C-alpha positions as CSV (number, residue, x, y, z in Angstrom):
1,M,4.7,141.5,283.8
2,K,3.2,138.9,286.1
3,P,6.3,138.5,288.3
4,F,6.5,142.3,288.6
5,L,2.9,142.5,289.7
6,L,3.5,139.8,292.3
7,A,6.6,141.6,293.7
8,F,4.6,144.9,293.9
9,L,1.8,143.2,295.8
10,F,4.3,141.6,298.1
11,L,5.9,145.0,298.9
12,V,2.4,146.5,299.5
13,A,1.6,143.7,301.9
14,I,4.8,144.1,303.8
15,S,4.2,147.9,303.9
16,C,0.7,147.4,305.3
17,K,2.0,144.9,307.8
18,K,4.5,147.4,309.1
19,K,1.8,150.0,309.5
20,T,-0.5,147.8,311.4
21,E,1.8,147.2,314.4
22,V,-0.4,148.0,317.4
23,T,-0.3,147.8,321.1
24,S,-2.3,148.9,324.1
25,P,-1.1,150.7,327.3
26,T,0.0,148.3,330.1
27,V,0.0,148.8,333.8
28,V,3.6,148.1,335.1
29,N,6.2,149.5,337.3
30,I,8.3,152.3,335.8
31,S,11.4,154.0,337.0
32,E,12.8,157.5,336.5
33,S,16.5,157.4,335.8
34,V,19.6,159.4,334.9
35,Y,21.6,158.5,331.8
36,A,25.3,157.9,332.0
37,S,28.0,156.7,329.6
38,G,30.5,154.4,331.1
39,I,33.4,151.9,330.8
40,V,34.4,148.8,332.6
41,K,37.5,149.1,334.7
42,S,39.4,146.6,336.7
43,K,38.9,147.2,340.4
44,N,41.9,149.2,341.8
45,Q,43.0,149.8,338.2
46,Y,46.0,152.2,338.2
47,Q,48.8,153.5,336.0
48,V,52.4,152.8,336.8
49,Y,54.9,155.6,336.7
50,S,58.7,155.6,336.8
51,T,60.4,157.5,339.6
52,V,63.5,158.1,337.4
53,S,64.3,159.0,333.8
54,G,66.3,156.8,331.5
55,L,66.2,154.1,328.8
56,I,64.3,150.9,329.3
57,Q,66.8,148.2,329.7
58,E,64.5,145.2,330.0
59,I,60.7,144.5,330.1
60,L,60.3,141.8,332.8
61,V,56.6,140.9,332.4
62,T,54.1,140.4,329.6
63,E,50.6,141.6,329.2
64,G,48.2,139.2,331.0
65,D,50.8,138.2,333.7
66,L,49.7,138.0,337.3
67,V,52.1,139.9,339.6
68,K,52.6,140.4,343.3
69,K,53.1,143.7,345.1
70,G,56.7,144.8,344.7
71,A,57.4,142.6,341.7
72,P,59.7,144.3,339.1
73,L,57.9,145.2,335.8
74,L,60.6,147.0,333.9
75,S,64.2,147.9,334.5
76,V,65.8,151.2,333.5
77,L,69.4,151.6,332.5
78,N,71.3,152.8,335.7
79,E,75.1,152.5,335.3
80,P,75.8,155.8,337.2
81,S,73.5,154.5,340.0
82,K,75.4,151.2,340.2
83,L,78.7,153.1,340.5
84,N,77.4,155.3,343.2
85,T,76.1,152.2,345.1
86,S,79.5,150.5,344.7
87,N,81.3,153.6,346.1
88,A,78.9,153.8,349.0
89,R,79.5,150.1,349.8
90,L,83.3,150.7,349.7
91,A,82.9,153.6,352.1
92,S,80.7,151.6,354.4
93,D,83.2,148.7,354.5
94,Y,86.0,151.2,355.1
95,A,84.1,152.8,358.0
96,D,83.1,149.5,359.6
97,L,83.8,149.5,363.3
98,K,85.4,146.1,363.0
99,A,87.8,147.4,360.4
100,N,88.8,150.3,362.7
101,A,89.1,148.2,365.9
102,D,93.0,148.6,365.8
103,K,92.7,152.4,365.9
104,L,90.4,152.2,369.0
105,K,92.7,149.6,370.6
106,A,95.8,151.8,370.1
107,A,94.0,154.8,371.6
108,K,92.9,152.6,374.6
109,V,96.5,151.3,375.1
110,N,97.7,154.9,375.1
111,S,95.1,155.8,377.7
112,E,96.1,152.8,379.9
113,L,99.8,153.7,379.6
114,A,99.0,157.3,380.6
115,Y,97.0,155.9,383.6
116,S,99.9,153.7,384.7
117,K,102.3,156.7,384.5
118,L,99.8,158.8,386.5
119,K,99.7,156.2,389.2
120,N,103.5,156.0,389.3
121,D,104.0,159.7,389.4
122,S,101.3,160.0,392.0
123,L,103.2,157.5,394.3
124,L,106.5,159.3,393.7
125,F,104.9,162.7,394.5
126,V,103.4,161.4,397.8
127,R,106.7,159.8,398.7
128,Q,108.5,163.0,398.0
129,V,106.0,164.9,400.2
130,N,106.6,162.5,403.1
131,L,110.4,162.7,402.7
132,R,110.2,166.5,402.7
133,K,108.2,166.4,405.9
134,Q,111.1,164.4,407.4
135,G,113.6,167.0,406.1
136,V,114.9,164.8,403.3
137,G,115.2,166.2,399.8
138,S,114.9,169.7,398.5
139,V,112.0,171.9,397.6
140,V,113.1,171.7,393.9
141,E,112.8,167.9,393.9
142,L,109.3,168.2,395.5
143,E,108.2,170.7,392.9
144,Q,109.5,168.5,390.1
145,R,107.6,165.5,391.5
146,E,104.5,167.6,391.7
147,L,104.9,168.9,388.2
148,A,105.4,165.4,386.8
149,Y,102.2,164.2,388.6
150,K,100.2,167.1,387.2
151,N,101.5,166.5,383.7
152,S,100.6,162.8,384.0
153,A,97.1,163.6,385.2
154,T,96.7,166.0,382.2
155,N,98.0,163.5,379.8
156,Y,95.7,160.8,381.1
157,E,92.7,163.1,380.8
158,V,93.7,164.0,377.2
159,S,94.2,160.3,376.4
160,L,90.6,159.5,377.7
161,L,89.2,162.4,375.6
162,T,91.1,161.3,372.6
163,Y,89.8,157.7,373.0
164,H,86.2,158.7,373.4
165,D,86.4,161.3,370.6
166,L,87.9,158.7,368.2
167,K,85.2,156.2,369.2
168,R,82.4,158.8,368.4
169,Q,84.0,159.8,365.1
170,L,84.3,156.2,364.0
171,E,80.7,155.4,365.1
172,F,79.4,158.5,363.3
173,A,81.4,157.7,360.1
174,Y,80.1,154.1,360.2
175,N,76.5,155.1,360.6
176,Q,76.8,157.8,358.0
177,A,78.3,155.3,355.5
178,K,75.5,152.8,356.3
179,N,72.9,155.5,355.6
180,N,74.6,156.5,352.4
181,L,74.6,152.9,351.3
182,K,70.9,152.6,352.1
183,I,70.2,155.7,350.1
184,S,72.2,154.4,347.1
185,N,70.5,151.0,347.3
186,A,67.1,152.8,347.4
187,L,68.0,155.0,344.4
188,A,69.2,151.9,342.6
189,G,65.9,150.2,343.4
190,D,64.1,153.0,341.7
191,Y,65.5,151.9,338.4
192,N,63.4,148.8,338.8
193,I,59.8,149.9,338.2
194,K,57.6,147.7,340.5
195,A,54.0,146.8,341.0
196,N,52.2,148.8,343.7
197,A,49.8,145.9,344.5
198,D,48.9,142.4,343.6
199,G,47.1,142.2,340.3
200,K,47.2,141.7,336.5
201,V,49.3,143.4,333.9
202,Y,46.7,144.8,331.4
203,K,49.0,146.9,329.3
204,I,52.7,147.7,328.8
205,L,52.8,151.2,327.4
206,K,56.6,151.3,326.5
207,E,59.0,149.2,324.6
208,K,62.6,148.1,325.3
209,G,65.0,151.0,324.5
210,E,62.3,153.7,324.8
211,F,62.9,156.7,327.1
212,V,60.9,156.9,330.2
213,N,60.3,159.8,332.6
214,T,58.3,160.6,335.7
215,L,55.5,162.2,333.8
216,N,54.2,159.5,331.5
217,P,52.8,156.1,332.6
218,V,54.7,152.9,331.6
219,A,52.0,150.3,332.4
220,I,48.4,149.7,333.5
221,L,47.6,147.2,336.2
222,G,44.5,146.2,338.1
223,D,42.7,143.5,339.9
224,A,42.7,140.2,338.0
225,S,39.1,139.2,338.5
226,E,37.1,142.1,340.1
227,F,35.7,144.8,337.9
228,I,33.7,148.0,338.4
229,L,31.5,150.2,336.1
230,E,32.9,153.8,335.9
231,M,30.3,156.2,334.6
232,K,30.3,159.9,333.6
233,V,27.3,161.9,334.8
234,D,26.5,165.4,333.7
235,E,26.6,168.1,336.3
236,F,22.9,168.8,335.7
237,D,22.0,165.4,337.1
238,I,24.6,164.8,339.8
239,V,22.6,166.3,342.7
240,R,20.0,163.5,342.1
241,L,22.4,160.7,342.7
242,Q,23.4,159.0,345.9
243,E,25.3,155.8,346.9
244,G,23.1,152.6,346.9
245,Q,21.0,153.5,343.8
246,K,20.4,150.7,341.3
247,V,22.1,150.9,337.9
248,L,20.7,149.2,334.7
249,F,23.2,149.1,331.9
250,T,23.8,147.6,328.4
251,M,27.0,146.9,326.6
252,D,27.9,146.7,322.9
253,S,29.7,143.5,323.6
254,Y,26.4,141.9,324.9
255,K,23.7,143.1,322.5
256,G,20.1,142.8,323.9
257,Q,21.1,142.1,327.5
258,V,20.5,144.3,330.5
259,F,22.8,144.0,333.6
260,E,22.5,145.4,337.1
261,A,24.9,147.3,339.3
262,I,24.7,149.5,342.4
263,V,26.3,152.9,342.9
264,T,29.2,152.7,345.4
265,K,31.1,155.9,345.0
266,I,30.5,159.5,343.7
267,E,33.7,161.4,343.2
268,P,33.1,164.9,344.6
269,L,35.3,166.8,342.2
270,M,33.9,167.8,338.8
271,N,35.9,167.5,335.6
272,E,36.0,171.0,334.4
273,Q,36.5,170.1,330.7
274,S,33.6,167.7,330.3
275,R,31.5,169.3,333.1
276,S,30.8,165.8,334.4
277,F,31.3,163.7,337.6
278,T,32.8,160.2,337.9
279,V,30.4,157.7,339.5
280,N,31.5,154.1,340.3
281,A,29.2,151.1,340.5
282,Q,29.7,147.6,341.7
283,F,28.2,144.8,339.6
284,I,25.1,142.9,340.9
285,S,24.7,140.8,337.7
286,K,27.5,141.0,335.2
287,P,28.6,139.4,331.9
288,A,30.6,136.2,332.2
289,V,33.7,137.7,330.5
290,L,34.8,141.3,331.1
291,Y,37.8,143.4,329.9
292,P,38.9,146.9,331.0
293,N,37.6,149.8,328.8
294,L,34.6,147.9,327.4
295,S,31.9,150.6,326.8
296,A,28.5,150.7,328.5
297,E,25.4,152.8,328.5
298,A,23.7,153.1,331.9
299,N,20.6,154.3,333.6
300,I,20.9,155.1,337.2
301,V,17.4,154.6,338.8
302,I,16.3,157.6,340.8
303,Y,12.6,156.8,341.5
304,T,10.3,153.8,340.8
305,K,6.5,154.2,340.5
306,E,4.3,151.1,340.8
307,R,1.3,150.3,338.6
308,A,1.8,153.1,336.1
309,L,0.0,153.2,332.8
310,T,2.8,152.9,330.2
311,I,3.4,152.6,326.4
312,P,6.6,151.7,324.5
313,R,8.7,154.9,323.8
314,N,8.8,154.1,320.1
315,Y,5.0,154.6,319.9
316,L,5.3,158.2,321.1
317,I,5.5,161.0,318.5
318,G,7.6,163.8,320.0
319,D,6.7,164.2,323.6
320,S,2.9,164.3,323.6
321,V,1.3,162.6,320.6
322,V,0.2,159.0,319.8
323,L,-1.6,157.4,316.8
324,V,-5.1,156.0,317.3
325,N,-7.3,154.6,314.5
326,K,-4.2,154.2,312.3
327,D,-3.8,157.8,311.4
328,E,-5.6,159.8,314.0
329,K,-3.3,161.8,316.3
330,R,-4.2,162.1,320.0
331,R,-2.4,164.4,322.5
332,V,-1.3,162.7,325.8
333,T,0.4,163.9,329.0
334,I,3.4,161.9,329.9
335,G,5.2,161.3,333.2
336,L,8.1,159.1,334.1
337,R,10.2,157.6,331.3
338,D,13.0,155.0,331.0
339,Y,14.9,153.7,328.1
340,Q,12.0,151.5,326.9
341,K,8.7,152.8,328.3
342,V,7.0,156.1,329.0
343,E,4.2,156.8,331.6
344,I,0.9,158.1,330.4
345,L,-0.8,160.4,332.9
346,S,-3.8,161.3,330.7
347,G,-5.1,160.9,327.2
348,L,-5.2,157.1,327.0
349,S,-6.7,154.2,328.9
350,A,-5.7,150.6,329.2
351,S,-8.4,149.6,326.6
352,D,-7.2,152.0,323.9
353,V,-5.3,150.7,320.9
354,I,-2.4,152.7,319.5
355,Y,-0.4,152.4,316.3
356,K,3.4,152.4,315.9
357,P,4.3,155.5,313.8
358,N,6.4,155.0,310.7
359,P,10.1,155.7,311.1
């Protein structure tokens, strides 16, 4: 019986002790703020998408790797693309100007022969004209020489046109084949999914042999050491925010600690489903170790009032009542409030003693 009595008295003492928690209003600075839920994100964090569809042939990096811009992350099976590239290379080699130099040379030789014949027929025609003036030769011979000269001139002209036309055709075919090869190489390169910027591989979202398409991300990358705080702010509060405002935030990973950041960006488009806006903040003071997607609760400071009379928020009953003389309720008028304190505009003085209500 005696131990039971001692235990009872102990519980009563503890109970009384809890009821006698008291404090007095204090004059401190207090800030009005907007609440926001948030997560930690790597700076420039982005999702990587494939530009082609197919099966993953190889995963070329592991989570945690540091990569450079353009580094291959995954390769997609691309046998048809390889064959197309091979065909384009063959066509490019076939159309190469050096490989077709003999064709151009033959056309040029034909043009030179036509020019030599033209010169010869021209001389014979002039000679026949001079002989005819001297009464030597017939009109028929003169006409034959003239016809031969004109035919040679026409043939020479045709040979020049043929040469230049062949040259244009070969150059066009060569340039077209080169472009087709570039296109094939570019398409083949699409089967290697690459990093868009220098950074760290935070997550590989697919496994070898899985099917990928252009709609679903395959990896998440971001800056290796720089992080930001991404917050969601209700549409009701967004008009009160602006860049440069201070942010005080806590994290489940760092219980009891408060960190600071500053608003750097307010995205102008509202998310229609959540009716919220995305607000980014840069760390002023931050934890020693951070990872993407760590959760945070933040208060974005809107206004700060100096030398305000305040009490702890957990001493306030509802929005307007405090306990004095242990169980006497007194109505007060409150002003600004943050996540720890509330401003008292009237109803209390700094010399009053108030009691913490039972939970």
